[in-house]
DOSELO-577090 format. One record per residue (C-alpha): x negated, y negated, z negated; residue in three letters. Coordinates in pm, 1 decimal. Layout:
DOSELO-577090
          x          y          z   code
          X          Y          Z    ala
...
end
This chain:
DOSELO-577090
          x          y          z   code
     3762.7       52.4   -10962.8    val
     3768.6      398.6   -11120.7    arg
     3487.9      560.2   -11317.8    trp
     3398.9      884.2   -11487.1    thr
     3088.0     1025.3   -11655.1    phe
     2999.5     1291.2   -11910.4    arg
     2774.4     1305.9   -12213.1    thr
     2596.6     1617.9   -12334.4    ser
     2737.3     1570.3   -12683.9    glu
     2974.8     1337.0   -12868.3    pro
     2826.6      988.3   -12881.5    ala
     2993.0      776.5   -13151.0    pro
     2840.3      431.0   -13152.9    gly
     2754.1      432.0   -12782.8    leu
     2869.5      109.4   -12617.5    arg
     2933.8      119.1   -12243.5    ile
     3002.1     -151.4   -11983.4    trp
     3068.3     -147.7   -11611.7    leu
     2903.3     -451.0   -11451.8    cys
     2900.6     -623.3   -11115.0    gln
     2687.4     -939.0   -11080.9    ala
     2749.0    -1144.1   -11399.7    gln
     3083.5     -978.5   -11483.2    leu
     3078.1     -689.5   -11733.5    cys
     3382.3     -493.0   -11847.6    his
     3360.9     -284.1   -12168.8    pro
     3462.1       79.5   -12123.3    leu
     3646.6      241.4   -12413.3    ala
     3656.7      586.4   -12251.6    gln
     3443.1      807.9   -12030.9    arg
     3713.4      805.7   -11763.9    arg
     3944.5      528.2   -11653.1    gly
     4023.9      249.1   -11412.3    glu
     4045.9     -129.5   -11409.3    thr
     4154.9     -414.9   -11185.4    leu
     3899.1     -643.2   -11353.9    arg
     3676.1     -648.1   -11043.7    phe
     3950.1     -749.3   -10800.9    thr
     3824.2    -1027.9   -10577.1    gly
     3443.6     -998.3   -10556.1    pro
     3292.9     -821.1   -10257.3    ser
     3294.2     -442.7   -10281.0    ala
     2942.3     -447.2   -10133.1    thr
     2796.8     -612.3   -10445.0    asp
     2622.4     -344.0   -10655.0    pro
     2781.3     -203.1   -10969.8    phe
     2591.0      -69.1   -11269.5    arg
     2677.5      115.6   -11588.5    leu
     2517.3      -32.1   -11899.9    arg
     2471.4      174.5   -12215.5    phe
     2364.4       59.0   -12562.2    gln
     2364.2      218.4   -12905.4    trp
     2528.4        9.1   -13175.2    ser
     2274.6      -82.7   -13447.4    pro
     2445.9      131.9   -13711.6    glu
     2483.5      439.4   -13485.9    ala
     2321.0      766.8   -13582.2    arg
     2238.6      934.2   -13255.7    his
     2045.8     1217.2   -13101.8    ser
     1735.8     1143.7   -12895.8    asp
     1845.0     1412.9   -12651.3    ser
     2175.2     1265.2   -12530.9    leu
     2218.3     1315.9   -12156.0    val
     2462.0     1113.0   -11947.5    ile
     2556.8     1296.7   -11628.8    ser
     2810.1     1338.9   -11351.1    asp
     2865.6      964.1   -11323.2    ala
     3102.9      861.8   -11047.7    gln
     3235.7      522.6   -10944.1    leu
     3514.3      479.2   -10688.4    ile
     3590.0      136.2   -10543.4    val
     3917.6       97.6   -10354.2    asp
     3915.1     -200.4   -10121.0    tyr
     4093.2     -354.6    -9823.5    arg
     3938.9     -555.9    -9540.6    gln
end
């Protein structure tokens, strides 16, 4: 699984996870890849989860855009 997304401004303190069913993988960067989801069906939905850390000072106008998720699979 590969992902990429952009933010309208730097977002220190923003926590991000890529999730499928009950499995969530923390994302340290706005672009990357993982083998963490190897095994489950590629038809199960994925979601990106975002959360501000409690101590984060953030803008109310942050925009997350251009999100893309690529799932490589074999039948």
